[in-house]
C-alpha positions in Angstrom: -8.2 -5.3 8.3 -7.2 -1.8 9.4 -6.9 1.3 7.2 -3.9 3.6 6.8 -4.8 6.9 8.7 -3.2 8.9 5.9 -4.3 7.4 2.5 -7.2 5.3 3.9 -6.2 2.1 2.0 -6.9 -1.2 3.7 -3.7 -2.7 5.0 -2.9 -6.3 5.6 0.9 -5.8 5.9 3.4 -3.0 6.7 6.7 -2.1 5.1 9.4 -2.7 7.7 12.5 -0.5 7.6 15.5 -1.0 9.9 19.2 -0.5 10.1 21.6 -3.3 10.9 25.3 -3.1 11.4 27.5 -4.7 8.8 31.1 -4.5 7.6 33.2 -5.4 4.6 36.9 -5.9 4.0 38.4 -3.0 2.1 41.8 -3.0 0.4 43.6 -1.9 -2.7 44.1 -4.4 -5.5 47.4 -5.0 -7.3 46.4 -2.6 -10.0 45.7 0.1 -7.3 41.9 -0.1 -7.5 39.7 -0.1 -4.4 38.4 -3.5 -3.5 35.5 -4.3 -1.3 34.9 -7.9 -0.4 33.6 -10.3 2.2 30.4 -8.5 3.3 29.4 -9.4 6.8 26.2 -8.6 8.7 26.3 -8.5 12.5 23.5 -10.0 14.6 20.6 -7.8 15.5 18.8 -4.6 14.4 20.3 -1.3 15.6 18.2 0.0 18.5 15.6 2.6 17.7 16.0 2.2 13.9 12.7 0.3 13.3 10.0 2.1 11.2 6.8 0.6 10.0 5.3 2.3 6.9 2.1 2.1 4.9 2.9 0.0 1.8 0.7 2.3 -0.3 1.6 5.9 0.7 5.0 5.1 2.4 4.2 7.2 5.4 5.7 6.2 8.7 2.9 4.8 10.9 4.8 3.3 13.9 8.3 3.0 15.4 7.3 0.1 17.7 7.1 -3.5 16.6 4.5 -4.2 19.3 2.2 -1.3 18.2 2.6 -2.3 14.5 1.6 -5.9 15.4 -1.5 -4.7 17.4 -2.4 -2.4 14.5 -2.5 -5.3 12.1 -4.8 -7.2 14.5 -7.4 -4.4 14.7 -10.8 -5.2 13.4 -11.7 -3.5 10.1 -14.5 -1.4 11.7 -12.1 0.3 14.2 -12.9 4.0 14.0 -10.2 6.7 14.4 -9.7 10.2 13.1 -5.9 10.4 12.9 -2.6 8.6 13.8 -2.5 10.0 17.3 -6.0 8.7 18.1 -5.1 5.3 16.4 -2.0 4.9 18.6 -4.1 5.7 21.7 -6.7 3.0 20.7 -3.9 0.5 20.3 -2.2 1.4 23.6 -5.6 1.1 25.4 -6.1 -2.4 23.8 -2.6 -3.4 25.0 -3.6 -2.5 28.5 -6.9 -4.4 28.4 -5.1 -7.5 26.9 -2.6 -7.5 29.8 -5.3 -7.5 32.5 
């Protein structure tokens, strides 16, 4: 179980933020009031909108789903000083896993 590089809490999950495109039907009612109805969500997440945050301190850790996944798979005893070093460890592990 890895630790947040900011608050040092042990993390078993990340808070996943993203934007998706949606639309609603907008009209004016008979009594001249705005009316929003029929909310629709379109397929897919808007590109480059993903953010993975620590569930304890709410700091953004990653903007890549693959790196977030690799982070959660790290052994508890993985040592790193800061977020930059942590990301480098994950990227190096990704290279080794692809050999």
